[in-house]
N, C-alpha and C positions, 0 to 999 in steps of 0.2 A: 635603336638600342638605348637612346637617351630618354630619360624620364622628363616630364614637363618641369618647367622652372619652379612652379609652386607645388612640388610633389608632396610636401609635408603639410598636414592639416594642423593648424595651431590649436594646441590643447589649452592654451592660457588665455583664450579670448574672454574678455570681461563683458558680461551681460549688462545691457543698459537697464536703467531703472530710474525711479524718481529720487531726487535728492531729499535729504531730511527736511530742508526748508519747504519744499513743495508738499511733502507729506504732512508736516505740521500745519501749513497753510490750508490744505484741503480739509483736514479734520476740524480745525477751528472754524472754517467757513461753513461746514456742515452743521456744527454746533450752533453758530450764530444765526444762520438762516433758519434752522429748525426751531430755534427759540422765537424768532420773529413770526414764523408761521403759527406756532402754538399761541403766541400772544394775540395774534389777529383773530384766531378762531375763538379764543377765550373772550375777547372783546365782543365779537359777534353774538356769542351766546349770552353773556351777562349784561351787555350794555347796548349794543347796536340794535338788535331786534326789539328789545323792550322799548327803546326810544321810538322806533318806527311805529309800534303798536300804540304808544301814547300819542304820537302825532296823528295817527288815524282817529283816535278818540276825540282829539281836539277839532279835527275837520268835521267829524260827525256832529259834535256839539254845535259848531258854527252853522252847519246846515239845518239842524233842528231849531236853533234860535232864529235863523233867518226865516225859516218856514213858518214858525209860530208868529213872528212879528208881522209877516205879510198876511197871514190868515186873519188876524185880529185888527187890521188897520183898513181904513177906507181907501178909496182910489187915490185921493189927493195925498194922503199921508204915505201911501205905498210908494208913490213916485219919489217923494222926498226921502223915504227910507232907502230906496235903491240908490239914489244919488249919494246919500251920506255914506253908505257902505262902500261905494266905488271910490270916493274921495279919501276917506279916512282909513278904512280897513283893506283897501285894494282888493275888494271882492265885488265882482259883477254878477248880476242876476239877469239872464237872458231867456227868452222863450225857447222852448225845445220844439223846433219845427220838424215835421215828418221827413223832410228831405235832407236833414242834417247828416253829414258824413263824419264819422268819428272812428278813432283808433283806441282800443281798450288800453287802460293803464296797467299793463301786464308784461312789460319787456323783461324785467328781471324777477328773480325769486322774491325779493323784498317788496317790489311793487305788487306782485300777486298777493303777497301776505297782507299788504295794506288794503288792497281792493277787497279781499275777503272780509277783513275786519269792518270796513265801511258798509258792505252789503249786509253783514250780520247785525249791525246797529241801526241801519236806515231802512232795511226791508229788502226782500228779494227783487223788487222792481227797480232798485237803484242801479244806475249805470255810472261806472267810474271810467273816464276816458283821459288819455294823455294828449289828444289833439282832436279838435272839432273844426271841420271846414278849414283845414290847414292852419289853424291857429293853435299853437302849443300852450300848455298850461295844465292845471289840475282841474278837470271838469267833473262835477258831480251832478247827475240828473235826478230830479225828484219831482213829485207832483203836489199841486195845491188845488183842492176842490175840483178835481178832474182835469186841470190844466198841467202841462209838463213844462218844467223850467230847467235851465242849466245854471249851476253856481260855479263861476269861474274864479279861481284864485291863483296867485302867482306861485309857480312851482318852486321858487326859491325857498318856500317854507319847509319843504321836505327834500329839496335837491341836495343839500349838504350831506344828508344821510343816505339818500337813495342813489346818488351819482357814484359810479364805480371808478371813474377816471382819477378822482382826487385820492382815493385810497390806493389805487395802483401806483400813483406818483409817489405817495408817502412810502409805500412798501419798496418801490424801486430805489428811492433815496436811502432808505434804511438798509437795503441789501448792499448798495454800493459802499456806504459808510462801514458796514460790517466787514466787507471784503478788504477795505483799506486797513481797518483796525486789525484784521487777522494777519494781513501781510506784515504790518509793523511789528505785531507781537511775535510772529514766527521769525522775523529777522532778528529781533532782540533775543529770542531764545537760542537761535542757532548761531549767532555771531561768535560767542566764545568757542563753540565747537569748530567753526570755520577757521578761526585764528589758530586753534590748536592743530588743525590739520595742516595749515600752512607752515607753522613752526616745526611740526614733525617732519614735513618734507624737506625743510632746510637742514635740520639735524641729520636726516638720512643722507643728504648730499655733502655732509661735512661742514656746513656753515653754522657753527655753534654760536657765534656772536649774534647773528641776525635771527637765530631761532629762539630767542628768549621771549617770554610772555610777561605781561604786565602783572606785577604782584600787588598792585594797589587797587584792584577792582572792588566794587562795593559788595558783590555777592560773595558770601563766605565760602560756598562750595566751589565756585569758579576760582576764587583766590587760592584755595587749598590745592586744586588741580594745577594751577599755574606754578605755584611754588614747588610742588613735587616734580613737575616737568622740568623746570629750570635746574633743580638739583640733579636730576637724572642727566640732563644735557651737560652739566659741569663734570659729572663723573665720567661720562663718555668721552668728553674732551680730554680729560686727564688720562684715561685709558689709551686714547689714540696717541697722545704725546708719548706716553711710556712705551707703547708699541713701536713708534717710530724710532725712539732711542735704542730700543732693544734690537730692532732690525738693522740699525746702523752698525752695530758691533758684531752681529751674529755671523756675517759673512767672513770676517777676519778670524773670529774665534773658532769657526768650524773648518773653513777651507784651508787655513794655513797648516794645521796638522795633517790634513789630507795631502796637501802638496809635498810636505816633508816625508810623509809615509810613502808616497809614490816614488820620490827620489831615492829613498832608501831601498825600495823594492827593486828599482832598476839597477842599483849598484850592488846589492847584497844577495839577490836570488840568482843562482847560477843556471837553474833549469829554465830554458826559454818558455816552455809551455806553462809552467807554474807562474812565471813572471807575467805572462800575457793574461792569465786568468785573474791574478791579483790586481793588475792594472785595470782590467775590465770591471772588477768589483769596486775599486776605488772610484772609477768614472761613474759607475751607477749610483754610488752613494752621493757623489757630487751633484749628479743630475737630480736626485731626489731632494737634496737640500735646496737646489734651485727652484724646484716645484713648490716646496713649502714657502720659500721667500716670495715667489710670485703670487701665491694664494693669499699670503698675509700682508701683501704690500698695501699701503694706503690707497684710498679710492679716488684721489685727485687725478683728473685727466685734463689735457689741453686739446679741446676740440677745434679743428680748423679744416678748411677745404683741402682734400687730398685727392690727387688723381688715382683712381682705384686700379687701373690697368698697370701702371708702373709699380705700385706697391705689391700687387699680386705677383708680378714677374720677379721682383727682387726676393720676396718671401719664398717663392717656389724654386728659386735657383739652386739651393743646396740639394733639393730632392730630384730635380730634373737631370742631374749628372749621375745619379745612381743607376746601376744596371738592373736592379730589381724593382724599379719604379718608373712608370710612365705618367707624365702629367700633361693634360690638355687644357689650355686656357682659352676661354672665349669671353673676354671683357671688352666692351667698347672703349676706344681710346679716349673719348671725351667725357667719360663718366666720372663724376667727382662726388665724394661723400664727406659728410661732417664726421670726423673721427680723430682719435689720437694716433699718430703715425706709429709710434712704438707699440701701443696697445694692440692695434689692428694687426701689425706684423706678428706679434706674439700669438694672436688668435689664429692666424693662418698657419703659422708654424706648428702650433699644437694640433690643429685639425689634420694637417698633412702628416705629422708624426703619428697621430692616432690611426690614420688610414694606412700608413706604412706597416704598422704593427698588426693591425687587425683586419685590413681590407684586401688581403691577397686573393687573387682570382683562384677558385678551386681547381681550374683546369691547368693553369700554367704556373701558379705560385708567384706571379708577378703582380704587383699592385698597380692598378690603373685608376687614376684619379681624373675627374672632369670638373673643372672650375669654370663657372659661367655666371654672368650678372646681367641684370636688366633693371631699368627704372620704371616706376609706375607712380604717377602723381608726385608727391613729395618724398617718396621712399625709394630706396634701392635694395633689391633682393640679390644677395650673393649666395650661391649654392656651391658646396663642396661635396662631391659624390664619389664614392669608390664603387668597385664592382665585385666586392667580396661576398661573403655569405650572409651579411646583414646581422641583425640582432633580433632575438625573440621580442614580439610586440609587448609582452608584459614587462620586459626589462627596460624599454625605452624611457619611461619617466624617471628611472633611477640612475641613468647613466651620468647625469649632471650632478649627482650628489657627491660630496667630498668623500674620498677613500673607497668609493664603490667601484668595483671592477666587474665587468660583464662576464661572459662565458670564457673562463680562463682556459678551457680545453682547446679553444681555437687560436691561442696565441702563446708565444714563448716569452713574451715581455714580462718584466718584473718591476713595473713602475709602482708609484704610490697611489694610483687611482685618483689623481688630482687634475689630469689634463683637461677633461671636458668641464669640470667644475670651474677651473680657471678661465676657460673660454666663456662660460656663461657669465661669470662675474665681470670679466673685462667688457663684454658686449653690453651688459647692463649699465656699466659706468658710462658708456658712450651713448646711452639713450636708445639702444637697440634691443632686439630680441633674438633668441636662438631657439630653433625648433629642430628636433631630431626625428627622423622617420625612415622607414624602409622604402626603397624604391620598388616600384611594381616589377621592374626587370632585374632586381637583385642589387644588393649593396646598401650601405648606409648613406643617408642624405642629411647633411647639416645645412639648414637654411637660416641665413642671417639677414635681418632687416635693419638697415641704418638710414638715417635721415639724409636725403639728397641735398647736396650743397648748391646754393644759388651761385651761378657763374658770375662773378663780379670783375672778371678781367676786362680791361678797357677795350672798346671797339676801335679798331684801326680806322684812322681818318682817311677819307678818299682824297686822292691827289687831284688837284685842279688842273 
């Protein structure tokens, strides 16, 4: 017959998402990285590839000049020329043997582009290799009077342009610097908003002094927002002070005449039935005034570790002695919560009173209430469930609104409609949540989540 402890599904779950900082950082990163890639492609198109082609032309010119010099020189001068080229220009001319093993100079797209340019300028029989007989370099094969030769030059002449690792390193460094800059810029942009969020949270909790923002910041827009927020906080503080002063006198101003009216009723009305009805009306007005005072009370609470079982037993005591109400309590004796003792006692009293008025069992007319609690991680779930007719599902979200009353056809109560609104407000002050739902086996379920208290009681020392 008992519904599970987590019978109500929380309708106020907050969906996770990226913070404004990470969104700004992500967009700035995309912009900076996209700009870097675009710049690199532009460089390749307008500067990098033309320089590769120009380098190929210089290599072709060097091959043509070397070939012409060798053709028009005798054997002795040819040996001297080859030695001079090797010493001064770092260019070696070697015979091309039939058994030479070579790898073509075509590992990358730009190397292929350079090879095609050299072949177009030197002839279709030209061979461009990147390694001959396991010796790296830029090898260009050409012929002189029927003999084949290799012209070997240091690859460093074109390595700065054709090597990809250098550019990858530059791009990686530029990307890292862009991300660091994006993070700093996003932090600078979002810092005023983060401070505003912290200040708003402090003002919401009633801490008006610590909730002030700096009115001397350099940005004019942020300075205007901070000044406006501080003025708003000052006005709220004044309103709160005026409300506290008003509430201090409202109890005496309203309840003293009621007490005098009740005394006059008891002494002046001879009809017992009429006197009883008039006393009940006066008590009802006094109760409604108390509800208004509870709802308008300041938000300050004193949170401390409270034994939940003892508090529930004391709060339920006035209801357990009633003949028209049965209360069953299942709360572990060692369970402690962080709460305000007076606030939580009022929460339980309001829920039990709501169950007494609206949660009578259809068969017997007696209100049966089941109170149970359990701890899960750092939270404690407290459930108060009656076995009445429940509430229509479309009315559940409106039950905690001030002055809203549910299906009046199922109750004879004439309250102000503030009971559950007061409960929601008090639970929120204590850092908890309240969820109302219908039990699958009938009745209304009020599920309260409060922070679990860390047991700081000293451990008894063992006797030696």
